[in-house]
VOMIRO-784742 format. One record per residue (C-alpha): residue number from 0; residue in one letter; x, z, y. Coordinates in nm, 3 decimals, decimal comma, m for minus. Example, Ala and Ser with C-alpha at 12.3 -4.5 7.8 and 13.67 -1.06 7.14 Angstrom:
<sites>
  pos  code       xx       zz       yy
    0     A    1,230    0,780   m0,450
    1     S    1,367    0,714   m0,106
</sites>
This chain:
<sites>
  pos  code       xx       zz       yy
    0     M   m0,057    0,208   m9,821
    1     E    0,284    0,310   m9,951
    2     V    0,574    0,066   m9,948
    3     D    0,864    0,159  m10,173
    4     D    1,198    0,069  m10,012
    5     L    1,057   m0,250   m9,852
    6     A    0,959   m0,382  m10,194
    7     A    0,850   m0,746  m10,169
    8     A    0,547   m0,692  m10,396
    9     D    0,421   m0,405  m10,180
   10     L    0,463   m0,604   m9,859
   11     A    0,282   m0,901  m10,016
   12     D   m0,008   m0,669  m10,108
   13     W   m0,020   m0,549   m9,746
   14     D   m0,043   m0,912   m9,628
   15     R   m0,330   m0,974   m9,871
   16     Q   m0,516   m0,669   m9,740
   17     L   m0,476   m0,788   m9,381
   18     S   m0,604   m1,133   m9,476
   19     A   m0,905   m0,984   m9,657
   20     A   m0,985   m0,779   m9,345
   21     G   m1,000   m1,098   m9,140
   22     Y   m0,665   m1,083   m8,961
   23     P   m0,495   m1,422   m8,915
   24     A   m0,174   m1,477   m9,103
   25     G    0,132   m1,431   m8,883
   26     A    0,415   m1,678   m8,874
   27     A    0,668   m1,593   m9,141
   28     T    0,992   m1,455   m9,002
   29     P    1,297   m1,647   m9,129
   30     V    1,491   m1,418   m9,361
   31     E    1,868   m1,426   m9,371
   32     A    1,995   m1,446   m9,726
   33     E    2,202   m1,154   m9,845
   34     T    2,573   m1,229   m9,838
   35     R    2,897   m1,048   m9,902
   36     W    3,069   m0,893   m9,601
   37     H    3,426   m0,774   m9,551
   38     V    3,482   m0,430   m9,399
   39     V    3,745   m0,530   m9,143
   40     A    3,772   m0,187   m8,976
   41     R    3,662    0,165   m9,066
   42     E    3,742    0,466   m8,846
   43     Q    3,610    0,820   m8,837
   44     V    3,505    0,887   m8,478
   45     A    3,347    1,233   m8,502
   46     G    3,413    1,537   m8,716
   47     A    3,249    1,662   m9,033
   48     S    3,026    1,962   m9,103
   49     R    2,877    2,119   m9,415
   50     A    2,598    1,858   m9,433
   51     C    2,788    1,567   m9,285
   52     G    3,112    1,396   m9,374
   53     G    3,168    1,271   m9,020
   54     L    3,060    0,976   m8,808
   55     F    3,231    0,641   m8,875
   56     R    3,269    0,321   m8,675
   57     I    3,259    0,022   m8,912
   58     A    3,316   m0,345   m8,831
   59     L    3,186   m0,617   m9,065
   60     R    3,243   m0,991   m9,092
   61     P    3,101   m1,234   m9,348
   62     A    3,329   m1,300   m9,643
   63     E    3,260   m1,671   m9,590
   64     G    3,138   m1,872   m9,294
   65     A    3,043   m1,775   m8,941
   66     L    2,860   m1,467   m8,824
   67     P    2,480   m1,506   m8,829
   68     D    2,282   m1,486   m8,506
   69     W    2,130   m1,155   m8,407
   70     D    1,960   m1,002   m8,103
   71     I    1,989   m0,665   m7,933
   72     G    1,798   m0,411   m8,142
   73     D    1,843   m0,588   m8,477
   74     L    1,955   m0,411   m8,794
   75     F    2,208   m0,460   m9,070
   76     E    2,030   m0,420   m9,403
   77     L    2,272   m0,292   m9,667
   78     R    2,210   m0,328  m10,039
   79     T    2,365   m0,033  m10,218
   80     P    2,550   m0,085  m10,548
   81     D    2,241    0,035  m10,739
   82     G    2,006   m0,202  m10,553
   83     H    1,850    0,017  m10,283
   84     L    1,818   m0,097   m9,920
   85     R    1,937    0,093   m9,614
   86     D    1,907   m0,011   m9,247
   87     Y    2,170    0,050   m8,977
   88     S    2,146   m0,039   m8,606
   89     I    2,384   m0,312   m8,493
   90     A    2,594   m0,167   m8,212
   91     S    2,766   m0,486   m8,097
   92     L    2,626   m0,751   m7,864
   93     P    2,527   m1,096   m7,991
   94     G    2,824   m1,329   m7,968
   95     E    3,089   m1,067   m8,044
   96     D    3,332   m1,134   m8,328
   97     A    3,201   m0,867   m8,568
   98     I    2,893   m0,663   m8,649
   99     L    2,963   m0,306   m8,543
  100     L    2,792   m0,005   m8,703
  101     F    2,809    0,370   m8,641
  102     V    2,728    0,550   m8,966
  103     R    2,693    0,922   m9,027
  104     R    2,820    1,006   m9,377
  105     V    2,535    1,211   m9,525
  106     V    2,634    1,473   m9,783
  107     D    2,388    1,664  m10,002
  108     G    2,520    1,911  m10,256
  109     G    2,864    1,764  m10,223
  110     V    2,738    1,412  m10,299
  111     A    2,746    1,138  m10,034
  112     G    2,432    0,935   m9,961
  113     L    2,382    0,601  m10,134
  114     G    2,418    0,389   m9,822
  115     S    2,638    0,601   m9,597
  116     G    2,869    0,691   m9,885
  117     H    2,916    0,325   m9,973
  118     L    2,983    0,215   m9,616
  119     T    3,213    0,504   m9,523
  120     G    3,398    0,515   m9,855
  121     D    3,684    0,291   m9,958
  122     A    3,483   m0,023  m10,043
  123     A    3,650   m0,336   m9,901
  124     G    3,325   m0,530   m9,906
  125     V    2,949   m0,479   m9,900
  126     V    2,637   m0,689   m9,959
  127     G    2,373   m0,719   m9,690
  128     R    2,207   m0,923   m9,418
  129     V    2,095   m0,909   m9,057
  130     R    1,731   m0,801   m9,026
  131     T    1,512   m0,877   m8,725
  132     H    1,380   m0,568   m8,542
  133     R    1,165   m0,702   m8,258
  134     S    1,019   m0,364   m8,159
  135     F    1,358   m0,253   m8,023
  136     R    1,445   m0,550   m7,805
  137     P    1,555   m0,470   m7,446
  138     P    1,268   m0,300   m7,259
  139     A    1,055   m0,502   m7,023
  140     G    1,126   m0,512   m6,651
  141     A    1,441   m0,464   m6,448
  142     G    1,403   m0,102   m6,335
  143     P    1,654    0,178   m6,392
  144     L    1,738    0,243   m6,757
  145     L    1,754    0,591   m6,912
  146     A    1,916    0,600   m7,259
  147     L    1,865    0,910   m7,475
  148     G    2,025    0,970   m7,813
  149     A    2,263    1,161   m8,034
  150     G    2,512    1,103   m8,314
  151     S    2,464    0,776   m8,499
  152     G    2,189    0,692   m8,250
  153     W    2,476    0,565   m8,035
  154     A    2,461    0,242   m8,238
  155     G    2,110    0,169   m8,113
  156     L    2,176    0,267   m7,750
  157     R    2,512    0,094   m7,700
  158     P    2,397   m0,273   m7,687
  159     H    2,103   m0,186   m7,460
  160     L    2,338   m0,019   m7,211
  161     L    2,594   m0,301   m7,225
  162     H    2,319   m0,557   m7,164
  163     A    2,174   m0,365   m6,868
  164     M    2,517   m0,306   m6,714
  165     V    2,601   m0,677   m6,733
  166     L    2,279   m0,745   m6,539
  167     G    2,374   m0,484   m6,279
  168     Q    2,077   m0,260   m6,357
  169     P    2,113    0,116   m6,286
  170     C    2,187    0,306   m6,608
  171     R    2,188    0,674   m6,695
  172     L    2,295    0,805   m7,036
  173     L    2,214    1,142   m7,189
  174     F    2,389    1,178   m7,524
  175     G    2,435    1,454   m7,777
  176     E    2,718    1,514   m8,023
  177     R    2,820    1,809   m8,239
  178     A    3,147    1,891   m8,066
  179     A    3,360    1,783   m7,772
  180     E    3,663    1,629   m7,941
  181     A    3,928    1,533   m7,690
  182     D    4,012    1,204   m7,863
  183     S    3,658    1,101   m7,958
  184     P    3,638    0,720   m7,926
  185     I    3,262    0,740   m7,865
  186     L    3,286    0,990   m7,582
  187     G    3,592    0,806   m7,451
  188     E    3,395    0,483   m7,418
  189     M    3,113    0,659   m7,233
  190     L    3,351    0,840   m6,999
  191     G    3,531    0,511   m6,933
  192     W    3,203    0,351   m6,826
  193     Q    3,137    0,645   m6,599
  194     C    3,483    0,622   m6,437
  195     E    3,434    0,248   m6,382
  196     G    3,105    0,313   m6,205
  197     R    2,904    0,124   m6,467
  198     L    2,691    0,430   m6,541
  199     D    2,503    0,596   m6,259
  200     R    2,533    0,922   m6,448
  201     L    2,649    1,052   m6,786
  202     D    2,516    1,382   m6,925
  203     L    2,657    1,517   m7,252
  204     A    2,491    1,773   m7,477
  205     L    2,781    1,902   m7,687
  206     S    2,666    2,147   m7,952
  207     R    2,879    2,336   m8,199
  208     P    2,769    2,449   m8,549
  209     G    2,580    2,776   m8,528
  210     A    2,578    2,779   m8,148
  211     G    2,214    2,669   m8,116
  212     G    2,281    2,389   m7,872
  213     P    2,270    2,270   m7,610
  214     Y    2,086    1,969   m7,747
  215     V    1,971    1,650   m7,576
  216     Q    1,620    1,783   m7,511
  217     H    1,765    2,095   m7,341
  218     V    1,974    1,891   m7,098
  219     L    1,679    1,659   m7,038
  220     A    1,454    1,953   m6,949
  221     A    1,711    2,096   m6,706
  222     A    1,757    1,761   m6,531
  223     G    1,386    1,674   m6,532
  224     P    1,308    1,634   m6,160
  225     E    1,630    1,442   m6,100
  226     I    1,553    1,206   m6,390
  227     A    1,201    1,150   m6,259
  228     G    1,351    1,047   m5,926
  229     F    1,598    0,813   m6,099
  230     L    1,326    0,638   m6,301
  231     G    1,069    0,607   m6,026
  232     A    0,757    0,407   m6,108
  233     A    0,928    0,114   m6,284
  234     G    1,195    0,292   m6,488
  235     R    1,266    0,212   m6,851
  236     I    1,360    0,441   m7,141
  237     V    1,524    0,378   m7,479
  238     I    1,558    0,658   m7,736
  239     C    1,756    0,637   m8,060
  240     G    1,843    0,906   m8,313
  241     R    1,682    1,163   m8,535
  242     Q    1,302    1,193   m8,541
  243     A    1,302    1,560   m8,434
  244     M    1,531    1,490   m8,137
  245     G    1,322    1,194   m8,026
  246     E    0,991    1,376   m8,046
  247     Q    1,125    1,672   m7,849
  248     C    1,264    1,436   m7,584
  249     L    0,925    1,266   m7,555
  250     A    0,761    1,606   m7,506
  251     E    1,007    1,689   m7,228
  252     L    0,953    1,348   m7,067
  253     A    0,577    1,404   m7,072
  254     A    0,627    1,739   m6,897
  255     V    0,845    1,580   m6,628
  256     L    0,689    1,236   m6,581
  257     G    0,334    1,301   m6,697
  258     S    0,150    1,154   m6,995
  259     E    0,003    0,873   m6,783
  260     W    0,354    0,752   m6,689
  261     L    0,459    0,746   m7,055
  262     D    0,137    0,575   m7,170
  263     R    0,176    0,305   m6,906
  264     A    0,544    0,257   m6,995
  265     R    0,455    0,214   m7,364
  266     E    0,183   m0,039   m7,283
  267     E    0,417   m0,237   m7,058
  268     G    0,707   m0,230   m7,305
  269     R    0,926   m0,008   m7,085
  270     L    0,950    0,279   m7,334
  271     L    1,113    0,205   m7,668
  272     R    1,223    0,435   m7,949
  273     D    1,402    0,385   m8,278
  274     L    1,391    0,712   m8,470
  275     Y    1,475    0,799   m8,829
</sites>
């Protein structure tokens, strides 16, 4: 069935259909009420292109009261001024003093997107809530972690890497961005982790407009045998970013690791993806 923008009536109809088909009712997930949030920091961290007004790092705190609880993988659900809902990965770890987002300002025909335009514009406050996203919790096991992503997908990868590094688990990051900007805060953070020895390896796919790459999947294909050795039998993979990038990465992983490895990793909860 179709669900329009997570409409409550559509979701209730889905629950009724499940019940009629004999499925037991699941426990209701507690829903955080929408509240007003202050934008306490907003910084452009990557450049613009014809279809993109740049990538922004945005920090949010509730206008009143303490920060709500959240877990790694959860989302911030924004309500746009005209009532639509947009989801953004929370890039900060639970317990930090703000909810951190990385938002790509989408531009179509010179007009910014409803959600990204609101968040990256000059609004001092927004309305939204934390939304549970259990399918992107840290992957099962304690094996080496391979993180694959590009652009705003950094928001989804960042807390997974921080969590694994705190636990002392081997981590390798393969990340794509549109250009190598010398003062990029995102690339600077990654390079800092590499210099500190917190990442086993960092591979960057830095593409420029019109250059045709390299993209994440190209670097992944070139490093295939080495990545297979890094992951071994118990490795874990998280992928976050655009749908096309994620699907091409999965195809490359299947070529390197084999479909049986990927199927087993999915079944065991060692392969997670959050694509949009």
